[in-house]
C-alpha positions in Angstrom: -14.3 -1.3 31.9 -12.5 0.7 29.1 -15.0 0.2 26.3 -16.1 3.9 26.3 -12.6 5.3 27.1 -9.9 6.3 24.8 -6.9 4.1 24.8 -3.6 6.0 24.3 -0.2 4.6 23.4 2.9 6.2 24.8 6.6 6.0 23.8 9.9 6.9 25.5 13.5 7.3 24.7 14.0 3.6 25.7 11.5 2.4 23.0 13.2 4.6 20.4 16.6 3.3 21.5 15.5 -0.3 21.2 14.0 0.2 17.8 17.1 2.0 16.6 19.1 -1.0 17.7 17.2 -3.7 15.9 19.8 -5.4 13.8 17.4 -7.2 11.4 16.6 -4.6 8.8 13.3 -6.3 7.8 12.1 -6.5 11.4 13.2 -2.9 12.1 11.2 -1.7 9.1 8.1 -3.6 10.3 8.3 -2.1 13.8 8.9 1.4 12.4 5.9 1.0 10.1 3.8 -0.1 13.0 4.8 3.0 15.1 4.4 5.3 12.1 0.7 4.3 11.8 -0.1 5.1 15.4 -0.7 8.4 17.3 1.9 8.2 20.0 2.7 10.7 22.8 6.3 10.7 24.0 7.0 10.7 27.7 10.0 13.0 28.5 12.9 11.7 30.6 13.3 13.0 34.2 15.5 12.1 37.2 12.5 10.6 38.9 12.3 8.0 36.1 16.0 7.2 36.6 15.5 6.8 40.4 12.4 4.5 39.8 14.3 2.4 37.3 17.2 1.9 39.8 14.6 0.9 42.5 12.9 -1.6 40.1 16.2 -3.4 39.5 15.9 -4.7 43.2 13.1 -6.9 41.9 15.2 -8.6 39.3 13.8 -6.4 36.5 16.3 -6.0 33.7 17.8 -2.6 33.0 15.7 -1.7 29.9 12.5 -3.2 31.3 13.0 -1.2 34.5 13.1 2.0 32.4 10.0 1.0 30.4 8.1 0.5 33.7 9.5 3.7 35.3 8.4 5.8 32.3 4.9 4.2 32.5 4.6 4.8 36.2 5.9 8.3 35.9 3.1 9.1 33.4 0.5 7.5 35.7 -0.6 5.0 33.1 -3.1 2.3 34.0 -1.5 -0.5 32.1 1.8 -1.7 30.7 1.3 -4.6 28.3 4.1 -7.2 27.7 4.4 -10.8 26.6 7.3 -11.2 29.1 5.9 -13.5 31.8 9.0 -13.0 34.0 8.5 -9.2 33.8 4.8 -9.5 34.7 5.7 -11.6 37.8 8.6 -9.4 38.9 6.3 -6.3 38.6 3.7 -8.0 40.9 6.4 -8.3 43.5 7.3 -4.6 43.0 3.8 -3.4 44.1 3.4 -0.9 41.3 0.7 1.6 40.8 0.1 0.5 37.2 -0.9 -3.0 36.1 1.7 -5.0 34.1 -0.2 -7.5 32.1 0.0 -9.7 29.0 -2.2 -8.8 26.0 -4.8 -11.4 26.9 -5.2 -10.2 30.5 -5.5 -6.6 29.1 -8.3 -7.6 26.7 -10.1 -9.6 29.4 -10.0 -6.5 31.8 -11.2 -3.9 29.2 -14.0 -5.9 27.7 
């Protein structure tokens, strides 16, 4: 149970890249405003992250998603939260150290 623990949010070059490439100016501004209001620690890139991302592609995890997961595992995070059901299922097959869950599953586990 996480109720008495601090929940931290992390970012990576991949998140920054994706935000930079949002073509809808309104949506991009909303995402930037969301991130500006949060205390976020950046995870630095390493070759181990690249290797893990390459390995994750064997489980039909898309290129960018593989890097998101590789960054999270490299940082030894407990959870990666996504609304992408295919990603959640693919990560279950990949036997990861972190839990890849949707927001509702995360809430159910931490309360």
